C-alpha positions in Angstrom: 69.6 -47.8 3.9 66.7 -47.7 6.3 65.5 -51.9 5.9 69.0 -52.8 6.6 72.8 -53.2 4.8 72.3 -57.1 3.8 69.0 -56.1 2.3 71.1 -53.2 0.2 74.4 -55.7 -0.5 71.4 -58.0 -1.9 69.9 -55.3 -4.1 73.1 -53.6 -5.5 73.8 -57.1 -7.1 71.4 -56.7 -9.9 70.8 -53.4 -12.4 69.3 -50.5 -10.2 66.5 -48.3 -11.8 67.3 -44.8 -11.3 65.6 -40.8 -12.1 67.3 -41.5 -15.7 64.5 -44.5 -16.4 61.6 -43.4 -17.4 59.4 -46.6 -16.7 60.6 -46.3 -13.1 59.6 -42.8 -12.8 56.2 -43.7 -14.0 55.4 -46.9 -12.3 56.5 -45.4 -8.8 54.2 -42.3 -9.2 51.3 -44.8 -10.2 52.2 -47.1 -7.2 51.7 -43.9 -4.8 48.3 -43.2 -6.5 47.2 -46.4 -6.0 48.0 -46.2 -2.2 45.8 -43.1 -2.1 42.8 -44.8 -3.7 40.8 -46.2 -0.6 40.7 -42.1 0.5 37.3 -42.4 -1.8 36.0 -45.2 0.4 36.4 -43.1 4.0 32.8 -42.7 5.1 31.2 -43.7 1.7 27.6 -44.9 1.9 28.3 -47.7 -0.4 28.2 -50.7 0.3 31.4 -52.7 2.4 31.7 -55.2 -0.7 32.2 -52.2 -2.9 34.8 -50.7 -0.1 36.2 -53.8 -0.1 37.2 -54.1 -3.8 38.3 -50.8 -4.3 40.8 -50.9 -1.2 42.1 -54.7 -2.3 42.0 -53.6 -6.4 44.5 -50.4 -5.0 46.6 -52.7 -2.9 47.6 -55.2 -5.9 47.4 -52.5 -8.5 50.6 -50.6 -6.0 51.8 -53.8 -5.9 52.0 -54.7 -9.4 53.4 -51.0 -10.0 56.1 -51.0 -7.9 57.4 -54.7 -9.3 57.4 -53.1 -12.4 59.0 -50.0 -11.2 61.9 -51.7 -9.9 62.6 -53.9 -13.4 65.1 -55.5 -14.2 66.0 -56.1 -10.5 63.4 -58.8 -9.6 64.5 -59.6 -6.0 64.1 -55.8 -5.3 60.6 -56.1 -6.8 59.9 -58.8 -4.8 60.7 -57.0 -1.1 58.7 -53.9 -2.7 55.7 -56.1 -3.5 55.8 -57.6 0.1 56.3 -54.6 1.7 52.9 -52.7 0.5 51.0 -55.7 1.0 52.3 -55.7 4.5 51.4 -52.4 5.2 48.2 -52.2 3.4 47.0 -55.1 5.3 48.3 -54.0 9.1 46.5 -51.1 7.9 43.1 -53.0 6.9 43.5 -54.8 9.9 43.6 -52.4 12.3 41.1 -49.7 10.9 38.4 -51.5 8.8 36.5 -54.6 7.9 38.0 -55.0 4.7 40.1 -58.5 5.5 37.5 -61.1 4.6 38.6 -64.6 4.5 36.2 -67.9 3.6 33.4 -65.7 5.0 35.0 -64.7 8.4 35.9 -61.0 9.0 39.2 -60.7 10.3 39.6 -57.2 12.4 41.1 -55.6 15.4 38.1 -53.8 15.8 34.3 -55.0 15.8 32.0 -53.1 13.5 30.3 -51.1 15.8 34.0 -50.1 17.5 34.7 -48.0 14.3 31.5 -46.5 13.4 31.7 -42.7 13.3 30.9 -41.1 16.9 30.0 -37.6 16.1 29.6 -34.8 18.2 27.0 -32.7 19.2 25.7 -30.2 16.3 28.5 -31.2 13.9 31.1 -29.9 16.5 34.0 -31.5 17.2 34.2 -33.9 19.9 36.9 -34.9 22.1 40.0 -36.8 21.6 38.6 -40.1 21.7 40.3 -43.6 21.5 40.1 -45.5 17.8 38.8 -48.1 20.2 37.7 -49.3 23.9 41.4 -50.9 23.3 42.9 -48.6 21.2 44.2 -45.3 22.8 44.6 -42.1 20.3 47.8 -41.9 21.9 49.0 -45.9 21.5 48.0 -45.4 17.9 49.7 -42.1 16.9 52.8 -43.5 18.4 52.4 -46.5 16.7 52.2 -44.5 13.3 55.1 -42.1 14.5 57.3 -44.9 14.1 56.4 -46.2 10.9 55.9 -43.4 8.7 58.4 -41.2 10.6 61.5 -44.0 9.8 60.4 -46.1 7.1 58.2 -43.5 5.0 60.5 -40.0 5.9 63.7 -42.5 6.3 63.9 -43.6 3.2 62.5 -40.2 1.8 65.7 -38.4 3.0 67.8 -41.7 2.6 67.1 -40.3 -1.6 68.0 -36.8 -0.6 71.5 -37.5 0.6 72.6 -39.8 -1.6 70.4 -39.8 -4.6 71.3 -43.6 -5.8 67.7 -44.7 -6.2 64.6 -43.3 -6.5 62.4 -45.9 -5.9 62.9 -45.5 -2.0 62.9 -42.0 -2.3 59.1 -42.0 -3.8 58.2 -44.8 -2.1 59.2 -43.0 1.2 57.2 -40.0 -0.1 54.2 -41.9 -0.8 54.0 -43.5 2.5 54.4 -39.9 4.0 51.4 -39.0 1.6 49.2 -41.7 2.3 49.6 -41.7 5.6 48.7 -38.0 6.2 45.6 -38.1 4.1 44.4 -41.2 5.2 44.8 -40.1 8.8 43.4 -36.8 8.5 40.1 -38.1 6.4 39.3 -40.2 9.0 39.6 -38.3 12.0 37.6 -35.8 10.0 34.9 -38.2 9.6 34.9 -39.0 12.9 34.7 -35.0 14.0 37.6 -35.1 15.8 40.1 -32.3 16.2 43.8 -32.7 14.7 45.8 -35.9 15.5 43.1 -36.2 18.4 45.3 -34.1 20.9 48.3 -35.9 20.3 50.8 -33.1 19.5 54.1 -34.4 20.2 53.5 -37.3 17.5 52.4 -34.9 15.3 55.3 -32.5 16.0 57.7 -35.8 15.1 55.9 -36.6 12.2 56.4 -32.7 11.2 59.5 -32.6 11.7 60.4 -35.7 10.2 58.8 -35.0 7.0 59.9 -31.2 6.6 56.4 -30.5 7.1 54.7 -32.4 4.2 52.8 -34.7 6.8 51.4 -31.7 8.5 50.4 -29.9 5.6 48.8 -32.8 4.0 46.9 -33.4 7.0 45.3 -30.3 7.8 44.1 -29.9 4.1 42.4 -33.3 4.4 40.9 -32.9 7.3 39.6 -29.4 6.9 38.4 -30.4 3.1 36.7 -33.5 4.7 35.0 -31.6 7.5 33.6 -28.9 5.2 32.2 -31.6 3.0 30.7 -33.5 6.0 29.1 -30.5 7.6 27.8 -29.5 4.4 26.1 -33.4 3.3 
């Protein structure tokens, strides 16, 4: 398995849900849909408090779904819960102001750094960095490793061995969520496709068999049309 032989050995100690188990399929799909829910907060004019509620509600909803999908293997479920919380918290830290503890916002960027930087007359701007300290190339390489290895890797594992549906759906969910959120985010800032990071975009395209680029381009195009018409 992509996450290591030791974990795989531990998972096999309990019953393993498969595609023949309805609750595994239903709750795995629900987990993926929850991961996509934060798309509605991108570019929203509603308050940051509302956006935080949507983001973390979807996060904990997804965590609950992956746990239920893993039953009766509780150990596997807990591993998936930790994984979902990790990737969503990581994304929130690097790309938003959604982490707030004790009245203090914990974020990689300041609030001013992540505001949209529109080009002139609604035209696509140059390939700007995501912040003064995070270049487009740096963030896209990070995404290439994360989405390519964890997302596409687990997706392909299921395609090859057909043993555990959960890993296939979770891997696909990571690819889909990353593509849609990245496409929407770049379009909201009026940036061109992948902010000019063609090598990373090509690698993700190959790893996901075209799923990532198709969803990214659709999300980017739709967001631009909505933004320019508003």
